[in-house]
ZAVO-37577 format. One record per residue (C-alpha): residue number from 0; residue in one letter; y, z, x. Coordinates in nm, 2 decimals. Layout:
// residues N
@n NUM res a c2 Y c3 Z c1 X
...
//
This chain:
// residues 257
@n 0 res x c2 8.47 c3 6.70 c1 11.09
@n 1 res x c2 8.64 c3 6.95 c1 11.32
@n 2 res x c2 8.43 c3 7.27 c1 11.36
@n 3 res x c2 8.75 c3 7.47 c1 11.39
@n 4 res x c2 8.89 c3 7.33 c1 11.07
@n 5 res x c2 8.56 c3 7.42 c1 10.89
@n 6 res x c2 8.58 c3 7.77 c1 11.02
@n 7 res x c2 8.94 c3 7.81 c1 10.91
@n 8 res x c2 8.86 c3 7.69 c1 10.56
@n 9 res x c2 8.57 c3 7.94 c1 10.52
@n 10 res x c2 8.76 c3 8.23 c1 10.69
@n 11 res x c2 8.81 c3 8.54 c1 10.48
@n 12 res x c2 9.19 c3 8.58 c1 10.43
@n 13 res x c2 9.25 c3 8.80 c1 10.13
@n 14 res x c2 9.57 c3 8.69 c1 9.97
@n 15 res x c2 9.77 c3 8.81 c1 9.66
@n 16 res x c2 10.05 c3 8.64 c1 9.48
@n 17 res x c2 10.24 c3 8.85 c1 9.23
@n 18 res x c2 10.59 c3 8.93 c1 9.10
@n 19 res x c2 10.81 c3 9.23 c1 9.07
@n 20 res x c2 10.72 c3 9.31 c1 8.71
@n 21 res x c2 10.35 c3 9.35 c1 8.83
@n 22 res x c2 10.46 c3 9.63 c1 9.07
@n 23 res x c2 10.69 c3 9.80 c1 8.81
@n 24 res x c2 10.41 c3 9.80 c1 8.54
@n 25 res x c2 10.16 c3 9.92 c1 8.79
@n 26 res x c2 10.38 c3 10.21 c1 8.90
@n 27 res x c2 10.42 c3 10.31 c1 8.53
@n 28 res x c2 10.04 c3 10.30 c1 8.48
@n 29 res x c2 9.99 c3 10.52 c1 8.79
@n 30 res x c2 10.24 c3 10.78 c1 8.65
@n 31 res x c2 10.06 c3 10.78 c1 8.31
@n 32 res x c2 9.72 c3 10.82 c1 8.48
@n 33 res x c2 9.84 c3 11.11 c1 8.69
@n 34 res x c2 9.98 c3 11.27 c1 8.38
@n 35 res x c2 9.64 c3 11.24 c1 8.21
@n 36 res x c2 9.46 c3 11.39 c1 8.51
@n 37 res x c2 9.71 c3 11.69 c1 8.51
@n 38 res x c2 9.67 c3 11.73 c1 8.13
@n 39 res x c2 9.29 c3 11.75 c1 8.16
@n 40 res x c2 9.31 c3 11.97 c1 8.47
@n 41 res x c2 9.14 c3 11.72 c1 8.70
@n 42 res x c2 9.33 c3 11.86 c1 9.00
@n 43 res x c2 9.05 c3 11.79 c1 9.25
@n 44 res x c2 9.04 c3 11.42 c1 9.14
@n 45 res x c2 9.42 c3 11.40 c1 9.16
@n 46 res x c2 9.43 c3 11.54 c1 9.51
@n 47 res x c2 9.15 c3 11.31 c1 9.63
@n 48 res x c2 9.31 c3 11.01 c1 9.47
@n 49 res x c2 9.64 c3 11.08 c1 9.63
@n 50 res x c2 9.46 c3 11.13 c1 9.96
@n 51 res x c2 9.31 c3 10.78 c1 9.91
@n 52 res x c2 9.65 c3 10.63 c1 9.86
@n 53 res x c2 9.79 c3 10.79 c1 10.18
@n 54 res x c2 9.48 c3 10.69 c1 10.37
@n 55 res x c2 9.51 c3 10.32 c1 10.25
@n 56 res x c2 9.88 c3 10.32 c1 10.35
@n 57 res x c2 9.80 c3 10.44 c1 10.70
@n 58 res x c2 9.52 c3 10.19 c1 10.74
@n 59 res x c2 9.71 c3 9.89 c1 10.59
@n 60 res x c2 10.05 c3 9.94 c1 10.74
@n 61 res x c2 9.96 c3 10.13 c1 11.06
@n 62 res x c2 9.63 c3 9.95 c1 11.13
@n 63 res x c2 9.65 c3 9.60 c1 10.98
@n 64 res x c2 10.03 c3 9.55 c1 11.03
@n 65 res x c2 10.14 c3 9.75 c1 11.33
@n 66 res x c2 9.83 c3 9.75 c1 11.55
@n 67 res x c2 9.62 c3 9.44 c1 11.47
@n 68 res x c2 9.91 c3 9.22 c1 11.33
@n 69 res x c2 9.67 c3 9.08 c1 11.06
@n 70 res x c2 9.89 c3 9.17 c1 10.76
@n 71 res x c2 10.18 c3 8.96 c1 10.64
@n 72 res x c2 10.42 c3 8.99 c1 10.34
@n 73 res x c2 10.65 c3 8.72 c1 10.21
@n 74 res x c2 10.92 c3 8.77 c1 9.94
@n 75 res x c2 11.08 c3 8.46 c1 9.80
@n 76 res x c2 10.92 c3 8.26 c1 10.08
@n 77 res x c2 11.07 c3 8.47 c1 10.36
@n 78 res x c2 10.85 c3 8.66 c1 10.60
@n 79 res x c2 10.93 c3 9.03 c1 10.58
@n 80 res x c2 11.00 c3 9.26 c1 10.87
@n 81 res x c2 10.86 c3 9.61 c1 10.91
@n 82 res x c2 11.08 c3 9.77 c1 10.64
@n 83 res x c2 11.01 c3 9.51 c1 10.37
@n 84 res x c2 10.64 c3 9.50 c1 10.46
@n 85 res x c2 10.62 c3 9.88 c1 10.45
@n 86 res x c2 10.75 c3 9.91 c1 10.09
@n 87 res x c2 10.52 c3 9.65 c1 9.95
@n 88 res x c2 10.22 c3 9.79 c1 10.13
@n 89 res x c2 10.32 c3 10.14 c1 10.03
@n 90 res x c2 10.29 c3 10.04 c1 9.66
@n 91 res x c2 9.98 c3 9.83 c1 9.71
@n 92 res x c2 9.80 c3 10.09 c1 9.92
@n 93 res x c2 9.89 c3 10.38 c1 9.69
@n 94 res x c2 9.79 c3 10.18 c1 9.38
@n 95 res x c2 9.45 c3 10.06 c1 9.50
@n 96 res x c2 9.39 c3 10.37 c1 9.72
@n 97 res x c2 9.46 c3 10.60 c1 9.43
@n 98 res x c2 9.26 c3 10.41 c1 9.17
@n 99 res x c2 8.97 c3 10.35 c1 9.40
@n 100 res x c2 8.93 c3 10.71 c1 9.50
@n 101 res x c2 8.98 c3 10.84 c1 9.15
@n 102 res x c2 8.71 c3 10.59 c1 9.04
@n 103 res x c2 8.47 c3 10.71 c1 9.31
@n 104 res x c2 8.54 c3 11.08 c1 9.26
@n 105 res x c2 8.48 c3 11.09 c1 8.88
@n 106 res x c2 8.15 c3 10.90 c1 8.92
@n 107 res x c2 8.02 c3 11.11 c1 9.21
@n 108 res x c2 8.12 c3 11.43 c1 9.02
@n 109 res x c2 7.97 c3 11.29 c1 8.70
@n 110 res x c2 8.29 c3 11.39 c1 8.51
@n 111 res x c2 8.24 c3 11.45 c1 8.14
@n 112 res x c2 8.53 c3 11.20 c1 8.07
@n 113 res x c2 8.42 c3 10.95 c1 8.34
@n 114 res x c2 8.38 c3 10.67 c1 8.08
@n 115 res x c2 8.75 c3 10.71 c1 7.99
@n 116 res x c2 8.88 c3 10.74 c1 8.34
@n 117 res x c2 8.68 c3 10.43 c1 8.45
@n 118 res x c2 8.77 c3 10.23 c1 8.14
@n 119 res x c2 9.14 c3 10.29 c1 8.19
@n 120 res x c2 9.13 c3 10.17 c1 8.55
@n 121 res x c2 8.91 c3 9.86 c1 8.48
@n 122 res x c2 9.12 c3 9.77 c1 8.17
@n 123 res x c2 9.44 c3 9.79 c1 8.37
@n 124 res x c2 9.31 c3 9.59 c1 8.66
@n 125 res x c2 9.21 c3 9.31 c1 8.42
@n 126 res x c2 9.52 c3 9.32 c1 8.19
@n 127 res x c2 9.81 c3 9.40 c1 8.41
@n 128 res x c2 9.82 c3 9.04 c1 8.57
@n 129 res x c2 9.85 c3 8.89 c1 8.22
@n 130 res x c2 10.13 c3 9.12 c1 8.11
@n 131 res x c2 10.32 c3 9.06 c1 8.44
@n 132 res x c2 10.34 c3 8.69 c1 8.36
@n 133 res x c2 10.63 c3 8.78 c1 8.13
@n 134 res x c2 10.82 c3 8.85 c1 8.45
@n 135 res x c2 10.80 c3 8.49 c1 8.57
@n 136 res x c2 10.62 c3 8.33 c1 8.86
@n 137 res x c2 10.49 c3 8.50 c1 9.17
@n 138 res x c2 10.76 c3 8.58 c1 9.43
@n 139 res x c2 10.57 c3 8.82 c1 9.65
@n 140 res x c2 10.27 c3 8.71 c1 9.87
@n 141 res x c2 10.06 c3 8.93 c1 10.08
@n 142 res x c2 9.77 c3 8.82 c1 10.31
@n 143 res x c2 9.56 c3 8.95 c1 10.59
@n 144 res x c2 9.30 c3 8.81 c1 10.82
@n 145 res x c2 8.97 c3 9.00 c1 10.86
@n 146 res x c2 8.80 c3 8.84 c1 11.15
@n 147 res x c2 8.94 c3 9.09 c1 11.39
@n 148 res x c2 8.78 c3 9.39 c1 11.23
@n 149 res x c2 8.51 c3 9.30 c1 10.97
@n 150 res x c2 8.24 c3 9.31 c1 11.24
@n 151 res x c2 8.34 c3 9.67 c1 11.33
@n 152 res x c2 8.35 c3 9.76 c1 10.96
@n 153 res x c2 7.99 c3 9.63 c1 10.94
@n 154 res x c2 7.89 c3 9.85 c1 11.24
@n 155 res x c2 8.05 c3 10.15 c1 11.08
@n 156 res x c2 7.87 c3 10.09 c1 10.75
@n 157 res x c2 7.53 c3 10.06 c1 10.91
@n 158 res x c2 7.58 c3 10.38 c1 11.12
@n 159 res x c2 7.72 c3 10.59 c1 10.83
@n 160 res x c2 7.44 c3 10.50 c1 10.59
@n 161 res x c2 7.18 c3 10.54 c1 10.87
@n 162 res x c2 7.30 c3 10.89 c1 10.94
@n 163 res x c2 7.30 c3 10.98 c1 10.57
@n 164 res x c2 6.95 c3 10.84 c1 10.52
@n 165 res x c2 6.82 c3 11.03 c1 10.82
@n 166 res x c2 6.96 c3 11.35 c1 10.67
@n 167 res x c2 6.80 c3 11.27 c1 10.34
@n 168 res x c2 6.46 c3 11.19 c1 10.50
@n 169 res x c2 6.46 c3 11.54 c1 10.66
@n 170 res x c2 6.43 c3 11.68 c1 10.31
@n 171 res x c2 6.17 c3 11.63 c1 10.04
@n 172 res x c2 6.25 c3 11.38 c1 9.77
@n 173 res x c2 6.31 c3 11.67 c1 9.52
@n 174 res x c2 6.56 c3 11.82 c1 9.77
@n 175 res x c2 6.77 c3 11.51 c1 9.82
@n 176 res x c2 7.13 c3 11.59 c1 9.76
@n 177 res x c2 7.24 c3 11.24 c1 9.66
@n 178 res x c2 7.09 c3 10.91 c1 9.55
@n 179 res x c2 7.19 c3 10.67 c1 9.83
@n 180 res x c2 7.14 c3 10.37 c1 9.60
@n 181 res x c2 7.38 c3 10.52 c1 9.34
@n 182 res x c2 7.63 c3 10.59 c1 9.61
@n 183 res x c2 7.61 c3 10.23 c1 9.74
@n 184 res x c2 7.65 c3 10.09 c1 9.39
@n 185 res x c2 7.96 c3 10.30 c1 9.33
@n 186 res x c2 8.11 c3 10.17 c1 9.66
@n 187 res x c2 8.03 c3 9.81 c1 9.56
@n 188 res x c2 8.14 c3 9.84 c1 9.20
@n 189 res x c2 8.49 c3 9.98 c1 9.27
@n 190 res x c2 8.58 c3 9.71 c1 9.53
@n 191 res x c2 8.42 c3 9.43 c1 9.32
@n 192 res x c2 8.61 c3 9.55 c1 9.01
@n 193 res x c2 8.96 c3 9.49 c1 9.15
@n 194 res x c2 8.86 c3 9.20 c1 9.38
@n 195 res x c2 8.71 c3 9.02 c1 9.07
@n 196 res x c2 9.02 c3 9.10 c1 8.85
@n 197 res x c2 9.25 c3 8.96 c1 9.12
@n 198 res x c2 9.05 c3 8.64 c1 9.15
@n 199 res x c2 9.01 c3 8.56 c1 8.78
@n 200 res x c2 9.37 c3 8.63 c1 8.70
@n 201 res x c2 9.50 c3 8.41 c1 8.98
@n 202 res x c2 9.66 c3 8.69 c1 9.18
@n 203 res x c2 9.41 c3 8.60 c1 9.46
@n 204 res x c2 9.40 c3 8.22 c1 9.49
@n 205 res x c2 9.07 c3 8.03 c1 9.43
@n 206 res x c2 8.96 c3 7.84 c1 9.74
@n 207 res x c2 8.65 c3 7.76 c1 9.95
@n 208 res x c2 8.63 c3 8.12 c1 10.08
@n 209 res x c2 8.70 c3 8.30 c1 9.74
@n 210 res x c2 8.34 c3 8.38 c1 9.65
@n 211 res x c2 8.26 c3 8.48 c1 10.00
@n 212 res x c2 8.56 c3 8.71 c1 10.01
@n 213 res x c2 8.47 c3 8.86 c1 9.68
@n 214 res x c2 8.11 c3 8.94 c1 9.79
@n 215 res x c2 8.17 c3 9.04 c1 10.15
@n 216 res x c2 8.46 c3 9.26 c1 10.08
@n 217 res x c2 8.27 c3 9.43 c1 9.79
@n 218 res x c2 7.97 c3 9.50 c1 10.00
@n 219 res x c2 8.16 c3 9.62 c1 10.30
@n 220 res x c2 8.52 c3 9.75 c1 10.27
@n 221 res x c2 8.48 c3 10.05 c1 10.04
@n 222 res x c2 8.11 c3 10.10 c1 10.10
@n 223 res x c2 8.15 c3 10.18 c1 10.47
@n 224 res x c2 8.32 c3 10.51 c1 10.38
@n 225 res x c2 8.10 c3 10.62 c1 10.09
@n 226 res x c2 7.87 c3 10.85 c1 10.30
@n 227 res x c2 8.18 c3 11.03 c1 10.44
@n 228 res x c2 8.34 c3 11.04 c1 10.10
@n 229 res x c2 8.03 c3 11.21 c1 9.96
@n 230 res x c2 8.04 c3 11.46 c1 10.24
@n 231 res x c2 8.40 c3 11.55 c1 10.15
@n 232 res x c2 8.30 c3 11.58 c1 9.79
@n 233 res x c2 8.00 c3 11.79 c1 9.87
@n 234 res x c2 8.19 c3 12.05 c1 10.08
@n 235 res x c2 8.49 c3 12.04 c1 9.86
@n 236 res x c2 8.29 c3 12.13 c1 9.55
@n 237 res x c2 8.13 c3 12.42 c1 9.73
@n 238 res x c2 8.47 c3 12.58 c1 9.74
@n 239 res x c2 8.66 c3 12.45 c1 9.44
@n 240 res x c2 8.59 c3 12.34 c1 9.08
@n 241 res x c2 8.76 c3 12.04 c1 8.93
@n 242 res x c2 9.05 c3 12.26 c1 8.81
@n 243 res x c2 9.08 c3 12.41 c1 9.16
@n 244 res x c2 8.95 c3 12.75 c1 9.06
@n 245 res x c2 8.70 c3 12.91 c1 9.31
@n 246 res x c2 8.37 c3 12.74 c1 9.29
@n 247 res x c2 8.11 c3 12.89 c1 9.06
@n 248 res x c2 7.84 c3 12.77 c1 8.83
@n 249 res x c2 8.02 c3 12.63 c1 8.52
@n 250 res x c2 7.89 c3 12.70 c1 8.17
@n 251 res x c2 7.85 c3 12.42 c1 7.92
@n 252 res x c2 8.18 c3 12.51 c1 7.75
@n 253 res x c2 8.37 c3 12.52 c1 8.08
@n 254 res x c2 8.24 c3 12.18 c1 8.19
@n 255 res x c2 8.45 c3 12.02 c1 7.91
@n 256 res x c2 8.79 c3 12.11 c1 8.08
//
């Protein structure tokens, strides 16, 4: 068999097939989630989650589409230009960037309502595709190839965790400011959560590379930024509490904002 054909079949090409109702429902969910964060005064979480959405948009549209040309978007079978691609990627990046970073922040910060914030996200990732079937078949397809940058992502992951581990080793075990295994598990879990939900709901098609895509993306793509994310969290919380008041030691009653 042709070696090039085998390589193509096993290549990691994350693809999503969805319809307009999926996007509409997801935007409503995000609005509700934001309203809940504001209600419970989770302003730091909200700011960080919005930052995640903007960051994902810059990386996806600016990096994957404009620079590396690895991202494509089809609507009703027609390849979209820059404008059509931008609007689809803006929604997709804001959606997954926002929920990913909210997921990470509440777990790192050990939010008292973490079980509710995480349940809402996981529940929505699993159920939204089923509800969106009421809107008919998939009319929007997005895909990207990863061969051009996955290697560099791996390099970044190794270097970032190595730096963090060196910093931790300079301290005694009792002085360690973060559990590196816990941090890595969060990074794996958040990516695995939505990758798995996409796969089992048929949004991401099942093929020869599906399981490899699931595992490799979960180990790599969010995890490479976890040491930096923790640094942001660490220095942010030195200055601000969750409700954006000046940082101070919270009492037990105040912890339940």
